[in-house]
C-alpha positions as CSV (number, residue, x, y, z in Angstrom):
1,M,4.8,-0.5,-8.6
2,F,5.0,2.4,-11.1
3,A,5.9,2.0,-14.8
4,T,9.0,4.1,-15.2
5,R,9.4,4.1,-18.9
6,L,9.4,7.2,-21.0
7,A,10.9,5.7,-24.2
8,E,8.8,3.6,-26.5
9,E,11.0,1.4,-28.7
10,Q,9.2,2.3,-31.9
11,S,9.4,6.1,-31.2
12,A,11.8,8.3,-33.1
13,N,12.7,9.8,-29.7
14,A,13.5,6.5,-28.1
15,D,17.2,7.0,-27.9
16,T,16.8,10.5,-26.3
17,L,14.2,9.3,-23.8
18,R,15.9,6.1,-22.9
19,R,18.7,7.8,-20.9
20,Y,16.0,9.6,-18.8
21,D,14.3,6.3,-18.0
22,K,17.0,5.4,-15.4
23,L,16.8,8.9,-13.9
24,L,13.1,8.6,-13.6
25,A,13.3,5.1,-12.1
26,A,15.9,6.4,-9.6
27,S,13.7,9.3,-8.5
28,I,10.6,7.1,-8.2
29,A,12.3,4.4,-6.1
30,P,12.2,6.3,-2.8
31,V,8.6,7.1,-3.4
32,E,7.8,3.4,-4.0
33,K,9.7,2.6,-0.8
34,H,7.6,5.0,1.2
35,L,4.3,3.9,-0.3
36,S,5.2,0.3,0.5
37,A,5.9,1.2,4.1
38,I,2.6,3.2,4.3
39,D,0.7,0.2,2.8
40,T,2.3,-2.1,5.4
41,R,1.3,0.3,8.3
42,I,-2.3,0.5,6.9
43,R,-2.5,-3.3,6.8
44,E,-1.2,-3.6,10.3
45,A,-3.8,-1.1,11.5
46,Q,-6.6,-2.9,9.7
47,S,-5.4,-6.2,11.4
48,T,-5.5,-4.5,14.8
49,L,-9.1,-3.2,14.1
50,V,-10.2,-6.8,13.2
51,Q,-8.7,-8.1,16.4
52,A,-10.4,-5.4,18.4
53,R,-13.8,-6.1,16.8
54,Q,-13.4,-9.8,17.5
55,G,-12.5,-9.0,21.1
56,V,-15.6,-6.9,21.5
57,A,-17.8,-9.5,19.8
58,E,-16.4,-12.1,22.2
59,I,-17.2,-9.9,25.2
60,H,-20.8,-9.4,23.9
61,T,-21.4,-13.0,23.4
62,S,-20.2,-13.9,26.8
63,M,-22.3,-11.3,28.6
64,P,-25.5,-12.4,30.3
65,A,-28.6,-11.5,28.3
66,S,-29.8,-9.3,31.1
67,W,-26.7,-7.0,30.6
68,Q,-27.3,-6.7,26.8
69,S,-29.6,-3.8,26.2
């Protein structure tokens, strides 16, 4: 999800920064895991809302016209 690269290979600081790349990647990994779980929950909630809307629409279409006002 996130680019966890500090070092640019052409940089004079590449060797120094490269060792921190792994530390940065390790610290971001739990964040990515949580964001992925949150994304999953949001998608599940959206799916539930779609189902609820469909259910309401079905109820409305099956109601006699005299009840719809």
